[in-house]
RODRENRO-976335 format. One record per residue (C-alpha): x, y, z; residue in three letters; chain. Coordinates in Angstrom, 3 decimals, padded with zeros to 6 digits. Layout:
<recs>
+----------+----------+----------+------+------+
|       xx |       yy |       zz | code | unit |
+----------+----------+----------+------+------+
|        X |        Y |        Z |  Ala |    A |
...
+----------+----------+----------+------+------+
</recs>
This chain:
<recs>
+----------+----------+----------+------+------+
|       xx |       yy |       zz | code | unit |
+----------+----------+----------+------+------+
| -006.963 |  003.430 | -003.899 |  Met |    A |
| -006.028 |  006.904 | -002.596 |  Pro |    A |
| -004.716 |  009.624 | -004.890 |  Lys |    A |
| -001.063 |  010.586 | -004.734 |  Gly |    A |
|  001.693 |  013.091 | -005.429 |  Leu |    A |
|  005.395 |  012.618 | -006.150 |  Leu |    A |
|  007.789 |  015.167 | -004.643 |  Ile |    A |
|  010.810 |  015.579 | -006.917 |  Ser |    A |
|  013.426 |  018.143 | -007.931 |  Ala |    A |
|  015.814 |  019.060 | -010.737 |  Pro |    A |
|  018.751 |  017.615 | -008.774 |  Ala |    A |
|  019.835 |  016.201 | -005.440 |  Ser |    A |
|  020.256 |  018.593 | -002.542 |  Gly |    A |
|  017.401 |  020.932 | -003.429 |  Thr |    A |
|  015.179 |  020.189 | -000.432 |  Gly |    A |
|  012.740 |  017.480 | -001.508 |  Lys |    A |
|  013.345 |  015.397 |  001.640 |  Thr |    A |
|  012.584 |  018.404 |  003.860 |  Thr |    A |
|  009.380 |  019.091 |  001.925 |  Val |    A |
|  008.341 |  015.433 |  002.015 |  Thr |    A |
|  008.946 |  015.020 |  005.737 |  Leu |    A |
|  007.296 |  018.334 |  006.572 |  Gly |    A |
|  004.216 |  017.438 |  004.516 |  Leu |    A |
|  003.976 |  013.962 |  006.032 |  Leu |    A |
|  004.244 |  015.340 |  009.575 |  Ala |    A |
|  001.858 |  018.258 |  008.902 |  Ala |    A |
| -000.811 |  016.038 |  007.346 |  Leu |    A |
| -000.478 |  013.506 |  010.149 |  Arg |    A |
| -000.967 |  016.327 |  012.676 |  Ala |    A |
| -004.165 |  017.215 |  010.816 |  Gln |    A |
| -005.385 |  013.631 |  011.224 |  Gly |    A |
| -004.807 |  012.659 |  007.585 |  Val |    A |
| -003.558 |  009.096 |  006.999 |  Ala |    A |
| -000.715 |  009.400 |  004.471 |  Val |    A |
|  001.089 |  006.474 |  002.853 |  Gln |    A |
|  004.735 |  007.289 |  002.011 |  Pro |    A |
|  006.865 |  005.741 | -000.732 |  Phe |    A |
|  010.423 |  006.305 | -001.914 |  Lys |    A |
|  011.415 |  006.115 | -005.569 |  Ser |    A |
|  014.721 |  004.359 | -006.118 |  Gly |    A |
|  017.149 |  002.276 | -004.054 |  Pro |    A |
|  017.367 |  004.111 | -000.730 |  Asp |    A |
|  017.304 |  002.570 |  002.760 |  Tyr |    A |
|  017.563 |  005.700 |  004.877 |  Ile |    A |
|  014.789 |  008.035 |  003.669 |  Asp |    A |
|  011.972 |  005.479 |  004.173 |  Pro |    A |
|  012.769 |  005.260 |  007.888 |  Ala |    A |
|  012.318 |  009.041 |  008.147 |  Phe |    A |
|  009.060 |  008.761 |  006.186 |  His |    A |
|  007.787 |  006.174 |  008.654 |  Ser |    A |
|  008.705 |  008.335 |  011.636 |  Ala |    A |
|  006.898 |  011.316 |  010.108 |  Ala |    A |
|  003.773 |  009.500 |  008.892 |  Ser |    A |
|  003.352 |  006.604 |  011.315 |  Gly |    A |
|  003.113 |  004.185 |  008.359 |  Arg |    A |
|  005.772 |  001.906 |  006.852 |  Ala |    A |
|  007.363 |  003.415 |  003.734 |  Ser |    A |
|  008.210 |  001.214 |  000.737 |  Phe |    A |
|  010.678 |  001.627 | -002.134 |  Asn |    A |
|  009.464 |  001.685 | -005.731 |  Leu |    A |
|  012.141 |  001.088 | -008.368 |  Asp |    A |
|  011.346 |  001.082 | -012.075 |  Ser |    A |
|  014.696 | -000.448 | -013.104 |  Trp |    A |
|  014.675 | -003.371 | -010.689 |  Ala |    A |
|  010.954 | -004.063 | -010.201 |  Met |    A |
|  008.350 | -005.383 | -012.636 |  Pro |    A |
|  005.013 | -003.604 | -012.866 |  Gln |    A |
|  003.337 | -006.425 | -010.944 |  Ser |    A |
|  005.531 | -005.750 | -007.900 |  Leu |    A |
|  005.203 | -001.969 | -008.179 |  Leu |    A |
|  001.411 | -002.097 | -008.166 |  Phe |    A |
|  001.414 | -004.754 | -005.460 |  Asp |    A |
|  003.458 | -002.390 | -003.286 |  Leu |    A |
|  001.124 |  000.496 | -004.093 |  Arg |    A |
| -001.629 | -001.619 | -002.526 |  Ala |    A |
|  000.091 | -000.991 |  000.830 |  Gln |    A |
| -001.718 |  002.360 |  000.683 |  Ala |    A |
| -005.106 |  000.704 |  001.289 |  Glu |    A |
| -006.719 |  002.520 |  004.198 |  Gly |    A |
| -004.735 |  005.722 |  003.663 |  Ala |    A |
| -006.294 |  008.977 |  002.452 |  Glu |    A |
| -003.314 |  010.201 |  000.417 |  Leu |    A |
| -000.097 |  008.832 | -001.091 |  Ile |    A |
|  003.074 |  010.911 | -000.895 |  Leu |    A |
|  006.130 |  009.588 | -002.734 |  Ala |    A |
|  009.610 |  011.090 | -002.633 |  Glu |    A |
|  011.771 |  010.984 | -005.734 |  Gly |    A |
|  015.519 |  010.419 | -005.909 |  Ser |    A |
|  018.162 |  012.626 | -007.531 |  Met |    A |
|  016.664 |  014.662 | -010.389 |  Gly |    A |
|  013.207 |  013.840 | -011.739 |  Leu |    A |
|  014.448 |  012.288 | -014.989 |  Phe |    A |
|  017.732 |  010.851 | -013.703 |  Asp |    A |
|  018.119 |  007.119 | -014.392 |  Gly |    A |
|  020.340 |  004.708 | -016.268 |  Val |    A |
|  020.818 |  004.651 | -020.043 |  Ser |    A |
|  019.470 |  001.137 | -020.582 |  Gln |    A |
|  015.967 |  000.484 | -019.183 |  Pro |    A |
|  015.353 | -002.395 | -016.819 |  Gly |    A |
|  012.166 | -004.165 | -015.754 |  Glu |    A |
|  009.817 | -001.179 | -016.070 |  Thr |    A |
|  011.978 |  001.852 | -016.819 |  Gly |    A |
|  015.313 |  003.549 | -016.249 |  Ser |    A |
|  014.972 |  003.938 | -012.481 |  Gly |    A |
|  013.962 |  007.586 | -012.853 |  Ala |    A |
|  011.346 |  009.045 | -010.532 |  Ser |    A |
|  009.477 |  010.233 | -013.634 |  Ala |    A |
|  008.831 |  006.571 | -014.507 |  Asp |    A |
|  007.056 |  006.015 | -011.185 |  Ile |    A |
|  005.021 |  009.223 | -011.416 |  Ala |    A |
|  003.863 |  008.376 | -014.945 |  Thr |    A |
|  003.087 |  004.727 | -014.218 |  Leu |    A |
|  001.164 |  005.481 | -011.028 |  Met |    A |
| -000.498 |  008.661 | -012.290 |  Gly |    A |
|  000.884 |  010.741 | -009.415 |  Trp |    A |
|  001.340 |  014.410 | -010.394 |  Pro |    A |
|  004.833 |  015.757 | -009.789 |  Val |    A |
|  005.495 |  018.589 | -007.346 |  Val |    A |
|  008.910 |  019.976 | -008.275 |  Leu |    A |
|  011.002 |  021.511 | -005.486 |  Val |    A |
|  013.197 |  024.183 | -007.078 |  Ile |    A |
|  016.147 |  025.853 | -005.381 |  Asp |    A |
|  015.674 |  029.427 | -006.592 |  Val |    A |
|  018.718 |  030.914 | -004.885 |  Ser |    A |
|  020.716 |  032.954 | -007.360 |  Gly |    A |
|  017.883 |  033.358 | -009.878 |  Gln |    A |
|  014.445 |  034.919 | -010.227 |  Ala |    A |
|  012.230 |  034.749 | -013.346 |  Gln |    A |
|  014.720 |  032.335 | -014.916 |  Ser |    A |
|  013.487 |  029.625 | -012.535 |  Ala |    A |
|  010.320 |  029.466 | -014.646 |  Ala |    A |
|  012.357 |  028.168 | -017.590 |  Ala |    A |
|  013.567 |  025.287 | -015.416 |  Val |    A |
|  010.049 |  024.485 | -014.270 |  Ala |    A |
|  008.617 |  024.708 | -017.783 |  Leu |    A |
|  011.284 |  022.379 | -019.141 |  Gly |    A |
|  010.535 |  019.776 | -016.492 |  Phe |    A |
|  006.787 |  020.105 | -017.043 |  Ala |    A |
|  007.047 |  019.655 | -020.834 |  Lys |    A |
|  009.961 |  017.245 | -021.402 |  Leu |    A |
|  007.761 |  014.136 | -021.160 |  Arg |    A |
|  004.237 |  014.778 | -022.459 |  Pro |    A |
|  002.882 |  011.727 | -020.590 |  Asp |    A |
|  004.192 |  012.966 | -017.215 |  Leu |    A |
|  001.515 |  014.336 | -014.852 |  Pro |    A |
|  002.792 |  017.659 | -013.530 |  Phe |    A |
|  001.120 |  019.606 | -010.698 |  Ala |    A |
|  003.420 |  022.561 | -010.061 |  Gly |    A |
|  006.351 |  023.750 | -007.985 |  Val |    A |
|  007.513 |  024.592 | -004.498 |  Val |    A |
|  010.058 |  027.411 | -004.369 |  Leu |    A |
|  012.896 |  026.709 | -001.943 |  Asn |    A |
|  015.606 |  028.927 | -000.424 |  Arg |    A |
|  013.795 |  032.150 | -001.203 |  Val |    A |
|  015.862 |  035.151 | -000.088 |  Ala |    A |
|  013.176 |  037.809 |  000.505 |  Ser |    A |
|  009.584 |  038.832 | -000.299 |  Pro |    A |
|  010.865 |  040.768 | -003.315 |  Arg |    A |
|  012.744 |  037.698 | -004.536 |  His |    A |
|  009.608 |  035.569 | -004.111 |  Glu |    A |
|  007.491 |  038.059 | -006.045 |  Ala |    A |
|  009.914 |  038.027 | -008.985 |  Leu |    A |
|  010.038 |  034.225 | -009.104 |  Val |    A |
|  006.253 |  033.967 | -008.855 |  Arg |    A |
|  005.874 |  036.453 | -011.723 |  Ala |    A |
|  008.005 |  034.237 | -013.942 |  Gly |    A |
|  006.033 |  031.140 | -012.987 |  Met |    A |
|  002.721 |  032.867 | -013.647 |  Glu |    A |
|  003.880 |  033.931 | -017.088 |  Ala |    A |
|  004.879 |  030.334 | -017.844 |  Ala |    A |
|  001.580 |  028.921 | -016.565 |  Gly |    A |
|  003.231 |  027.040 | -013.675 |  Ile |    A |
|  001.314 |  026.619 | -010.392 |  Thr |    A |
|  003.238 |  027.654 | -007.270 |  Val |    A |
|  002.209 |  025.835 | -004.087 |  Phe |    A |
|  004.367 |  027.947 | -001.793 |  Gly |    A |
|  007.754 |  029.480 | -001.093 |  Ala |    A |
|  010.210 |  028.345 |  001.577 |  Leu |    A |
|  012.857 |  030.618 |  003.100 |  Pro |    A |
|  016.132 |  029.116 |  004.234 |  Arg |    A |
|  015.717 |  027.300 |  007.556 |  Asn |    A |
|  018.787 |  025.748 |  009.223 |  Pro |    A |
|  016.625 |  024.504 |  012.126 |  Asp |    A |
|  015.404 |  021.516 |  010.099 |  Ile |    A |
|  018.702 |  020.401 |  008.584 |  Thr |    A |
|  019.348 |  016.665 |  009.003 |  Leu |    A |
|  022.846 |  015.378 |  009.888 |  Pro |    A |
|  024.657 |  013.361 |  007.208 |  Glu |    A |
|  027.431 |  010.785 |  006.886 |  Arg |    A |
|  029.132 |  009.042 |  003.952 |  His |    A |
|  026.115 |  006.977 |  002.769 |  Leu |    A |
|  023.583 |  009.773 |  003.250 |  Gly |    A |
|  021.548 |  010.954 |  006.218 |  Leu |    A |
|  022.312 |  009.662 |  009.689 |  Val |    A |
|  019.716 |  006.947 |  010.276 |  Gln |    A |
|  016.407 |  007.978 |  011.809 |  Ala |    A |
|  016.813 |  005.610 |  014.768 |  Glu |    A |
|  020.164 |  007.236 |  015.617 |  Glu |    A |
|  018.801 |  010.795 |  015.726 |  Asn |    A |
|  017.593 |  011.691 |  019.246 |  Pro |    A |
|  016.284 |  015.056 |  017.984 |  Glu |    A |
|  014.149 |  013.540 |  015.236 |  Leu |    A |
|  010.730 |  014.090 |  016.842 |  Ala |    A |
|  011.480 |  017.746 |  017.546 |  Ala |    A |
|  012.855 |  018.243 |  014.045 |  Met |    A |
|  009.719 |  016.713 |  012.497 |  Leu |    A |
|  007.554 |  019.039 |  014.582 |  Asp |    A |
|  009.537 |  022.032 |  013.322 |  Arg |    A |
|  009.326 |  020.761 |  009.738 |  Ala |    A |
|  005.542 |  020.340 |  010.006 |  Ala |    A |
|  005.141 |  023.872 |  011.312 |  Gln |    A |
|  007.488 |  025.256 |  008.645 |  Phe |    A |
|  005.621 |  023.548 |  005.803 |  Ile |    A |
|  002.197 |  024.459 |  007.208 |  Ser |    A |
|  003.210 |  028.121 |  007.389 |  Thr |    A |
|  004.654 |  028.428 |  003.906 |  His |    A |
|  002.840 |  025.924 |  001.648 |  Leu |    A |
| -000.789 |  025.661 |  000.545 |  Asp |    A |
| -001.355 |  022.103 |  001.764 |  Ile |    A |
| -005.019 |  022.093 |  000.764 |  Ala |    A |
| -004.080 |  022.989 | -002.824 |  Ala |    A |
| -001.443 |  020.262 | -002.865 |  Leu |    A |
| -003.927 |  017.629 | -001.701 |  Val |    A |
| -006.441 |  018.847 | -004.302 |  Ala |    A |
| -003.812 |  018.370 | -007.041 |  Ala |    A |
| -003.283 |  014.682 | -006.219 |  Ser |    A |
| -004.350 |  011.970 | -008.666 |  Ala |    A |
| -003.833 |  008.271 | -009.344 |  Ser |    A |
| -003.956 |  005.840 | -012.264 |  Ala |    A |
| -005.912 |  002.570 | -012.055 |  Pro |    A |
| -003.914 | -000.596 | -011.468 |  Ala |    A |
| -003.746 | -002.948 | -014.478 |  Pro |    A |
| -004.623 | -006.624 | -014.142 |  Ser |    A |
| -001.281 | -008.309 | -013.464 |  Leu |    A |
| -000.162 | -011.635 | -011.961 |  Pro |    A |
|  000.732 | -011.531 | -008.292 |  Gln |    A |
|  004.500 | -011.200 | -007.770 |  Pro |    A |
|  006.278 | -013.910 | -005.819 |  Gln |    A |
|  009.052 | -013.207 | -003.302 |  Thr |    A |
|  010.473 | -016.560 | -002.244 |  Pro |    A |
|  011.619 | -016.432 |  001.388 |  Pro |    A |
|  015.170 | -017.667 |  002.053 |  Pro |    A |
|  013.743 | -020.029 |  004.685 |  Gly |    A |
|  010.687 | -020.574 |  006.821 |  Gln |    A |
|  012.481 | -019.319 |  009.929 |  Arg |    A |
|  014.934 | -016.526 |  009.138 |  Ile |    A |
|  017.474 | -015.205 |  011.642 |  Ala |    A |
|  017.834 | -011.566 |  010.622 |  Leu |    A |
|  020.609 | -009.329 |  011.981 |  Ala |    A |
|  018.980 | -006.074 |  012.988 |  Arg |    A |
|  020.597 | -003.132 |  014.790 |  Asp |    A |
|  022.281 |  000.160 |  013.866 |  Thr |    A |
|  025.151 | -001.737 |  012.181 |  Ala |    A |
|  022.821 | -003.961 |  010.112 |  Phe |    A |
|  019.666 | -002.121 |  009.086 |  Ser |    A |
|  019.689 | -001.923 |  005.274 |  Phe |    A |
|  017.035 | -004.408 |  004.209 |  Val |    A |
|  014.133 | -003.451 |  001.966 |  Tyr |    A |
|  010.695 | -003.465 |  003.628 |  Pro |    A |
|  009.138 | -005.113 |  000.566 |  His |    A |
|  011.470 | -008.102 |  000.965 |  Leu |    A |
|  010.525 | -008.570 |  004.610 |  Ile |    A |
|  006.833 | -008.197 |  003.732 |  Ala |    A |
|  007.231 | -010.694 |  000.903 |  Gly |    A |
|  008.987 | -013.210 |  003.142 |  Trp |    A |
|  006.220 | -012.938 |  005.700 |  Arg |    A |
|  003.574 | -013.266 |  002.983 |  Ala |    A |
|  005.357 | -016.479 |  001.954 |  Gly |    A |
|  004.836 | -017.868 |  005.441 |  Gly |    A |
|  008.269 | -017.112 |  006.883 |  Ala |    A |
|  008.953 | -016.119 |  010.483 |  Thr |    A |
|  011.552 | -013.386 |  011.086 |  Ile |    A |
|  013.809 | -013.876 |  014.115 |  Leu |    A |
|  015.786 | -010.645 |  014.694 |  Pro |    A |
|  019.055 | -010.572 |  016.612 |  Phe |    A |
|  021.680 | -007.922 |  017.327 |  Ser |    A |
|  025.371 | -008.611 |  016.654 |  Pro |    A |
|  026.201 | -005.317 |  018.412 |  Leu |    A |
|  024.513 | -006.692 |  021.554 |  Ala |    A |
|  026.696 | -009.811 |  021.143 |  Asp |    A |
|  023.747 | -011.972 |  020.111 |  Glu |    A |
|  023.898 | -014.836 |  017.653 |  Gly |    A |
|  021.270 | -016.235 |  015.284 |  Pro |    A |
|  018.382 | -018.158 |  016.817 |  Asp |    A |
|  019.268 | -021.849 |  016.737 |  Asp |    A |
|  015.774 | -022.737 |  015.518 |  Ser |    A |
|  016.271 | -020.731 |  012.300 |  Ala |    A |
|  016.677 | -022.399 |  008.918 |  His |    A |
|  018.936 | -019.661 |  007.551 |  Cys |    A |
|  020.623 | -016.432 |  008.604 |  Cys |    A |
|  020.597 | -013.108 |  006.731 |  Trp |    A |
|  022.981 | -010.225 |  007.499 |  Leu |    A |
|  021.823 | -006.985 |  005.810 |  Pro |    A |
|  024.000 | -004.052 |  004.916 |  Gly |    A |
|  024.544 | -001.100 |  007.188 |  Gly |    A |
|  027.504 |  000.475 |  008.951 |  Tyr |    A |
|  029.832 | -002.246 |  010.302 |  Pro |    A |
|  032.751 |  000.135 |  009.679 |  Glu |    A |
|  031.414 |  002.460 |  012.395 |  Leu |    A |
|  031.196 | -000.413 |  014.880 |  His |    A |
|  034.151 | -002.571 |  013.822 |  Ala |    A |
|  035.760 | -002.619 |  017.274 |  Gly |    A |
|  032.522 | -003.641 |  018.960 |  Lys |    A |
|  031.883 | -006.369 |  016.404 |  Leu |    A |
|  035.428 | -007.650 |  016.821 |  Ala |    A |
|  034.860 | -007.997 |  020.575 |  Ser |    A |
|  031.453 | -009.697 |  020.167 |  Ala |    A |
|  032.740 | -013.177 |  020.986 |  Ala |    A |
|  029.309 | -014.740 |  021.491 |  Val |    A |
|  028.067 | -013.458 |  018.129 |  Phe |    A |
|  031.121 | -014.797 |  016.298 |  Arg |    A |
|  030.984 | -018.182 |  018.032 |  Arg |    A |
|  027.265 | -018.666 |  017.410 |  Lys |    A |
|  027.256 | -017.577 |  013.783 |  Ile |    A |
|  030.264 | -019.777 |  013.016 |  Arg |    A |
|  028.470 | -022.757 |  014.558 |  Ala |    A |
|  025.287 | -021.883 |  012.662 |  Phe |    A |
|  027.137 | -021.729 |  009.333 |  Ala |    A |
|  028.483 | -025.253 |  009.773 |  Gln |    A |
|  025.064 | -026.765 |  009.053 |  Thr |    A |
|  022.884 | -023.994 |  007.577 |  Arg |    A |
|  023.171 | -021.171 |  005.040 |  Pro |    A |
|  024.262 | -017.674 |  006.033 |  Val |    A |
|  024.049 | -014.818 |  003.529 |  His |    A |
|  025.313 | -011.255 |  003.830 |  Gly |    A |
|  024.809 | -008.099 |  001.778 |  Glu |    A |
|  027.382 | -005.292 |  001.622 |  Cys |    A |
|  027.996 | -004.475 |  005.309 |  Gly |    A |
|  026.759 | -007.923 |  006.283 |  Gly |    A |
|  029.101 | -009.444 |  003.701 |  Tyr |    A |
|  032.034 | -007.507 |  005.158 |  Met |    A |
|  031.125 | -008.635 |  008.673 |  Ala |    A |
|  031.142 | -012.260 |  007.479 |  Met |    A |
|  034.725 | -011.853 |  006.238 |  Gly |    A |
|  038.042 | -012.450 |  007.958 |  Ala |    A |
|  038.748 | -008.822 |  008.786 |  Ala |    A |
|  037.733 | -005.198 |  008.262 |  Leu |    A |
|  040.284 | -002.375 |  008.183 |  Val |    A |
|  038.801 |  000.889 |  009.446 |  Asp |    A |
|  039.519 |  004.412 |  008.144 |  Lys |    A |
|  042.446 |  004.769 |  010.563 |  Asp |    A |
|  044.115 |  001.596 |  009.257 |  Gly |    A |
|  043.272 | -000.571 |  012.264 |  Thr |    A |
|  042.456 | -004.188 |  011.387 |  Arg |    A |
|  039.468 | -005.739 |  013.199 |  His |    A |
|  038.637 | -009.441 |  013.254 |  Glu |    A |
|  035.240 | -010.259 |  011.784 |  Met |    A |
|  033.193 | -013.478 |  011.862 |  Ala |    A |
|  035.535 | -015.433 |  009.585 |  Gly |    A |
|  032.837 | -017.271 |  007.609 |  Leu |    A |
|  034.560 | -016.085 |  004.436 |  Leu |    A |
|  038.150 | -015.120 |  003.685 |  Gly |    A |
|  037.139 | -011.608 |  002.599 |  Leu |    A |
|  039.226 | -008.695 |  003.924 |  Val |    A |
|  037.891 | -005.188 |  003.265 |  Thr |    A |
|  039.242 | -001.727 |  003.997 |  Ser |    A |
|  038.007 |  001.826 |  004.540 |  Tyr |    A |
|  041.524 |  003.234 |  004.815 |  Glu |    A |
|  041.437 |  004.212 |  001.146 |  Lys |    A |
|  037.846 |  005.026 |  000.324 |  Arg |    A |
|  036.418 |  004.598 | -003.162 |  Lys |    A |
|  032.768 |  004.991 | -004.100 |  Met |    A |
|  031.053 |  002.000 | -005.700 |  His |    A |
|  027.569 |  002.948 | -006.855 |  Leu |    A |
|  025.037 |  001.622 | -009.329 |  Gly |    A |
|  022.431 | -000.940 | -010.261 |  Tyr |    A |
|  023.520 | -004.564 | -010.479 |  Arg |    A |
|  022.228 | -007.524 | -012.485 |  His |    A |
|  023.621 | -010.799 | -011.133 |  Ala |    A |
|  023.342 | -014.351 | -012.430 |  Thr |    A |
|  023.977 | -016.807 | -009.603 |  Leu |    A |
|  026.639 | -019.472 | -010.207 |  Ala |    A |
|  025.745 | -021.017 | -006.849 |  His |    A |
|  022.643 | -020.884 | -004.648 |  Pro |    A |
|  021.864 | -018.354 | -001.973 |  Ile |    A |
|  018.996 | -018.786 |  000.494 |  Pro |    A |
|  015.771 | -018.607 | -001.501 |  Gly |    A |
|  017.384 | -018.582 | -004.970 |  His |    A |
|  018.791 | -021.445 | -007.064 |  Ala |    A |
|  021.863 | -021.364 | -009.349 |  Pro |    A |
|  021.094 | -019.607 | -012.607 |  Gly |    A |
|  018.616 | -017.194 | -011.003 |  Thr |    A |
|  018.927 | -013.648 | -012.321 |  Lys |    A |
|  018.755 | -011.062 | -009.548 |  Leu |    A |
|  018.436 | -007.296 | -009.634 |  Arg |    A |
|  019.834 | -004.994 | -006.986 |  Gly |    A |
|  022.214 | -002.123 | -006.381 |  His |    A |
|  025.617 | -001.433 | -004.879 |  Glu |    A |
|  026.572 |  001.594 | -002.781 |  Phe |    A |
|  029.640 |  001.575 | -000.541 |  His |    A |
|  033.073 |  003.120 | -000.067 |  Tyr |    A |
|  035.094 |  000.070 |  000.985 |  Ser |    A |
|  037.729 | -001.734 | -001.068 |  Thr |    A |
|  038.594 | -005.421 | -001.219 |  Ile |    A |
|  042.078 | -006.402 | -000.032 |  Leu |    A |
|  041.596 | -010.187 | -000.150 |  Glu |    A |
|  038.848 | -012.352 | -001.639 |  Gln |    A |
|  040.108 | -015.969 | -001.700 |  Pro |    A |
|  036.772 | -017.814 | -001.907 |  Asp |    A |
|  034.852 | -018.990 | -004.964 |  Ala |    A |
|  032.912 | -016.288 | -006.875 |  Pro |    A |
|  029.196 | -016.424 | -006.211 |  Leu |    A |
|  027.774 | -014.774 | -009.318 |  Ala |    A |
|  028.457 | -013.089 | -012.612 |  Glu |    A |
|  027.642 | -009.461 | -011.948 |  Thr |    A |
|  026.994 | -006.681 | -014.456 |  Arg |    A |
|  025.999 | -003.050 | -014.162 |  Asp |    A |
|  022.975 | -001.419 | -015.790 |  Ala |    A |
|  024.846 | -001.022 | -019.103 |  Thr |    A |
|  025.751 | -004.716 | -019.227 |  Gly |    A |
|  029.416 | -004.158 | -018.339 |  Ala |    A |
|  030.993 | -006.792 | -016.089 |  Thr |    A |
|  031.539 | -005.722 | -012.479 |  Val |    A |
|  034.486 | -007.220 | -010.534 |  Pro |    A |
|  032.567 | -007.589 | -007.243 |  Glu |    A |
|  031.246 | -011.129 | -007.820 |  Thr |    A |
|  030.466 | -012.011 | -004.213 |  Gly |    A |
|  031.887 | -015.056 | -002.438 |  Ser |    A |
|  030.940 | -018.618 | -001.518 |  Leu |    A |
|  032.344 | -021.062 |  001.021 |  Arg |    A |
|  030.822 | -024.491 |  001.665 |  Arg |    A |
|  031.249 | -026.293 |  004.986 |  Asn |    A |
|  031.740 | -030.074 |  005.318 |  Pro |    A |
|  028.621 | -030.514 |  007.472 |  Gln |    A |
|  026.340 | -029.038 |  004.811 |  Gly |    A |
|  026.359 | -025.371 |  005.750 |  Gly |    A |
|  027.239 | -022.564 |  003.402 |  Met |    A |
|  028.369 | -018.943 |  003.666 |  Ala |    A |
|  027.555 | -016.559 |  000.797 |  Thr |    A |
|  027.821 | -012.818 |  000.418 |  Gly |    A |
|  027.571 | -010.031 | -002.121 |  Thr |    A |
|  028.328 | -006.332 | -002.247 |  Tyr |    A |
|  025.025 | -005.701 | -003.988 |  Phe |    A |
|  021.737 | -005.317 | -002.128 |  His |    A |
|  018.974 | -007.550 | -003.461 |  Leu |    A |
|  015.838 | -005.775 | -004.714 |  Ile |    A |
|  014.257 | -008.676 | -006.581 |  Gly |    A |
|  014.669 | -011.351 | -009.203 |  His |    A |
|  014.426 | -010.574 | -012.903 |  Ala |    A |
|  011.332 | -011.662 | -014.809 |  Thr |    A |
+----------+----------+----------+------+------+
</recs>
């Protein structure tokens, strides 16, 4: 198994994604096979990792995933020469009550996997004081492997020299210093970065990032600092597919599905049959079930409302077979979606759900759901782990609740999901939370 590093930071917005992408692209340009991972529940960053590295990136989540699944996913690095994982938020940021393996913090993943942490520190507005930040992060958890720091947003050579002096006095290794560089800024929208597949300038940006990182960081020293812990002997995790032939909505409106779920379904013998609602396509009639992932239906509500073939075919499909939607897919299965301007758009009508973006409210956090009714691949009573992240609000939800849902603290969450059964044996189900896995 190759050695690895985890790129993290004291907080969000400090530049760890830029460093990760630049390193992935620079190492790939050098002919090094690098396996990327993303700590935490994030759909968007892994697609950028894959574009930069040429290898599929997988999420690792210590709150939602048991150790068996985490180490099974690490095995995706077979054949690579180095592992590079990107953290989420701040290094130690997680929930107050641990889940399957930890709190969801990136530090949990680094410690479990034995990947030394490279901390990206925004040093703007400080000099030697940055060493106190680095030292605190290096020492807070004695079991955490810590490699050193990358200095970001350095104002001048004099500024860099002062920061380096503080780090040297504290015994902290500095792998390089990055000046501000607006040429590699990635565009954002309300759920994070604009998706990789929607960015026509992505290849050029990755080239610039690779050159930027190669110029300012000691890549050889970073690679030399990598390490890895041996995998314990654990039972193989099981990811039951929702059906043997799965019609999967897949386009820029429906793209938020975890790679480990797709890989698990395929390992279970399932065949994935992608289709595009935005191209007015319906689910393949040979499929046993249909799955609508999350994404951005609110940005394409008018086009979805005019997709008559999609609506007709998915309604017919749901008469005799199960259809399940997550977040954006759930909203698209509803009766209507109200966009940010207050315009109401007709959706598929498999459920009575009506959602709105006219008054935005953030819903964010881990979710632990106990199913009251089945969804494809999971029986009633199954305990599922996932997360919720959206800005829409529910105006109408007339159907039966699908699950009892709680947050990471155990508090009840009102978004229970919905269920509607059809007389011919079909069933429509949906949830606001994105499935990561089932609880052990």
